[in-house]
C-alpha positions in Angstrom: -56.2 -42.1 -67.9 -58.1 -43.4 -65.0 -57.1 -42.5 -61.5 -56.8 -45.2 -58.8 -59.2 -45.1 -55.9 -57.6 -44.1 -52.7 -58.4 -46.5 -49.9 -58.6 -44.9 -46.5 -57.1 -47.1 -43.9 -58.3 -46.4 -40.4 -55.4 -46.3 -37.9 -56.0 -47.8 -34.5 -56.2 -45.0 -32.0 -54.2 -45.1 -28.8 -56.2 -45.6 -25.7 -55.5 -43.3 -22.8 -56.3 -44.1 -19.3 -56.4 -41.2 -16.8 -55.0 -42.1 -13.4 -55.4 -39.3 -10.8 -52.6 -38.5 -8.5 -52.7 -39.4 -4.9 -54.6 -36.8 -2.9 -53.9 -36.5 0.8 -57.0 -34.8 2.2 -55.6 -34.5 5.7 -52.5 -32.6 4.5 -54.7 -30.4 2.3 -56.9 -29.5 5.3 -54.0 -28.9 7.6 -52.3 -26.7 5.1 -55.5 -24.7 4.6 -55.9 -24.2 8.4 -52.3 -23.1 8.7 -52.7 -20.6 5.9 -55.8 -19.2 7.7 -53.8 -18.8 10.9 -51.1 -16.8 9.0 -53.9 -14.7 7.5 -55.3 -13.8 10.9 -51.8 -12.9 12.2 -51.3 -10.7 9.1 -54.7 -9.1 9.6 -53.9 -8.2 13.2 -50.5 -6.8 12.2 -52.1 -4.7 9.5 -54.6 -3.2 12.0 -51.7 -2.3 14.4 -49.7 -0.8 11.5 -52.7 1.1 10.3 -53.3 2.6 13.7 -49.6 3.6 14.1 -49.6 5.0 10.5 -52.6 7.2 11.4 -50.8 8.5 14.5 -47.9 9.3 12.3 -50.1 11.2 9.9 -51.8 13.2 12.7 -48.6 14.1 14.5 -46.3 14.8 11.6 -47.7 17.8 9.8 -47.7 17.9 6.1 -45.8 14.8 5.1 -47.1 12.3 7.7 -48.7 10.2 5.0 -45.3 9.5 3.5 -44.1 8.1 6.8 -47.2 5.9 7.1 -46.8 4.6 3.6 -43.1 3.9 4.0 -43.8 2.1 7.3 -46.4 -0.1 5.6 -44.1 -1.1 2.8 -41.1 -1.7 5.1 -43.3 -4.0 7.2 -44.2 -5.9 4.0 -40.6 -6.3 3.1 -39.9 -7.7 6.6 -43.1 -9.7 6.8 -41.4 -13.1 6.3 -38.8 -12.5 9.0 -41.5 -11.2 11.4 -43.7 -14.2 10.9 -40.8 -16.5 11.5 -39.9 -14.6 14.7 -43.5 -15.2 15.8 -43.0 -18.9 15.3 -44.9 -19.3 12.0 -43.4 -21.4 9.3 -44.0 -19.4 6.2 -42.1 -21.8 4.0 -45.0 -24.2 4.2 -47.2 -21.8 2.2 -47.2 -21.3 -1.5 -45.8 -18.1 -3.0 -49.2 -17.2 -4.4 -50.7 -17.3 -1.0 -48.0 -15.1 0.5 -48.4 -12.6 -2.3 -52.1 -12.3 -1.6 -51.3 -11.9 2.1 -48.9 -9.1 1.3 -51.4 -7.3 -0.8 -54.1 -7.8 1.8 -51.8 -6.4 4.4 -51.1 -3.3 2.4 -54.7 -2.6 1.5 -55.9 -3.1 5.1 -53.1 -1.2 6.8 -53.3 1.8 4.5 -57.1 1.7 4.5 -57.3 1.8 8.3 -54.8 4.6 8.3 -56.9 6.6 5.8 -60.1 6.0 7.8 -58.6 7.0 11.1 -57.0 10.2 9.7 -60.4 11.5 8.5 -63.2 13.4 10.1 -64.9 11.4 12.9 -61.6 10.0 14.3 -59.4 13.1 14.3 
């Protein structure tokens, strides 16, 4: 028996039109500037906490590094409240930005503490 030929019928494809969302350039720039201000405040706070942590390490014999590390982590836990007390609205920033700020604070504070505890500064 002979088989019937299958006819391929092309279906009409749907047409998609991309419409970008409204982009407020002014709001984007203001948010970025505000995030930078918060970053500078966190950097200054990390320098202060690093110096205090190094003083704790030098004056508490043996386990001073534990006190400096705990101090740094406690400040991170209280960071949002401290920034709000300073008059900065942290709720305007995204959670990713604040997580980066927290990690930067920890690295900078503990790094300064380690540097100041070692040879030329002791």
